[in-house]
C-alpha positions as CSV (number, residue, x, y, z in Angstrom):
1,V,205.3,71.8,37.2
2,Q,202.9,73.2,39.7
3,L,201.1,76.5,40.0
4,Q,199.1,77.0,43.2
5,A,196.6,79.9,43.4
6,S,195.5,81.2,46.8
7,G,194.2,84.3,48.5
8,G,190.6,84.3,47.3
9,G,187.7,85.0,49.6
10,L,184.7,87.3,50.2
11,A,185.1,91.0,49.7
12,Q,182.6,93.9,49.7
13,P,182.2,96.0,46.6
14,G,185.0,98.5,46.6
15,G,187.2,96.3,48.7
16,S,190.5,94.5,47.9
17,L,191.9,91.1,47.7
18,R,195.4,89.8,47.0
19,L,195.9,86.6,45.1
20,S,199.1,84.7,45.0
21,C,200.4,82.1,42.6
22,V,203.3,80.0,43.9
23,I,205.1,78.3,41.1
24,S,207.4,75.2,41.2
25,G,209.2,73.4,38.5
26,L,209.7,76.3,36.1
27,S,211.4,79.7,36.1
28,L,209.6,83.0,35.7
29,D,212.5,84.1,33.6
30,Y,211.3,81.8,30.8
31,Y,207.5,81.6,31.1
32,A,204.8,84.2,31.0
33,I,202.3,83.8,33.8
34,G,198.6,84.7,33.4
35,W,195.6,85.1,35.6
36,F,192.3,83.9,34.2
37,R,188.8,83.8,35.7
38,Q,185.6,82.0,35.1
39,G,182.3,83.2,36.6
40,S,179.3,80.9,37.0
41,G,177.8,80.2,33.7
42,K,180.4,82.2,31.8
43,E,183.4,81.3,29.7
44,R,186.9,81.5,31.1
45,E,188.5,84.9,30.3
46,G,192.0,86.3,30.6
47,V,192.5,88.9,33.3
48,S,196.1,89.8,33.3
49,L,199.5,88.4,32.4
50,I,203.1,89.2,33.0
51,S,205.8,88.4,30.4
52,A,208.9,86.4,31.0
53,L,211.3,88.6,29.0
54,D,210.9,92.0,30.7
55,G,208.1,91.6,33.2
56,S,205.8,93.8,31.1
57,T,202.2,93.6,32.2
58,H,198.9,93.4,30.3
59,Y,195.3,93.7,31.5
60,A,191.8,93.0,30.3
61,D,189.9,96.3,29.8
62,S,187.5,95.2,32.5
63,V,190.2,95.3,35.2
64,K,192.5,97.9,33.9
65,G,193.3,100.5,36.6
66,R,191.9,98.3,39.4
67,F,194.1,95.2,39.3
68,T,197.9,95.0,39.4
69,I,200.0,92.0,38.5
70,S,203.6,91.6,39.8
71,R,206.2,88.9,40.2
72,D,208.9,88.0,42.6
73,T,211.4,85.9,40.7
74,A,213.4,85.1,43.8
75,K,210.3,83.5,45.4
76,N,208.9,82.3,42.1
77,T,205.6,83.9,42.9
78,V,203.2,86.0,40.9
79,T,200.7,88.2,42.7
80,L,197.4,89.8,41.6
81,Q,196.4,92.8,43.7
82,M,192.7,93.4,43.1
83,D,191.3,96.8,44.3
84,S,188.0,98.5,43.8
85,L,186.3,95.2,43.4
86,K,183.0,94.9,41.8
87,P,180.3,92.1,42.0
88,E,181.1,91.2,38.4
89,D,184.6,90.3,39.5
90,T,183.1,87.3,41.2
91,A,184.7,84.1,39.7
92,I,187.1,81.3,40.2
93,Y,190.6,82.7,39.5
94,Y,193.3,80.6,38.0
95,C,197.0,81.2,37.4
96,T,198.7,79.4,34.6
97,R,201.8,79.5,32.4
98,F,202.2,80.1,28.7
99,P,200.7,78.7,26.5
100,F,197.8,79.1,29.0
101,N,196.1,75.8,28.4
102,S,196.4,73.9,31.7
103,W,194.3,74.7,34.7
104,G,194.8,74.0,38.4
105,Q,192.2,74.2,41.2
106,G,191.8,78.0,41.2
107,T,190.7,80.2,44.1
108,Q,187.2,81.5,44.6
109,V,186.7,85.3,44.7
110,T,183.2,86.5,45.7
111,V,182.4,90.2,45.8
112,S,179.1,90.9,47.6
113,S,177.6,93.2,50.2
């Protein structure tokens, strides 16, 4: 099983980035996928997840209304669209599958002017 996160980079406050998680070795029909992040000196926190059963979505209060998670079951890909970015969104972002206890390389997101 592999989950490869990509799409991070540098964005200005108010800008947008689109993260992708390409998944191999498991089906999105059976596993919820979550995005987590860890800022420098901070604990890892959940950002958003999309359920396997019905594709319902959930967001941390800090990103609600700004981030959108979606999935493409045909391409086995989960996307996190991040809009209205803030400096406090700066972190390494990871995608992972339920039960959310294994971590890949992640992708760095930096929001700065």
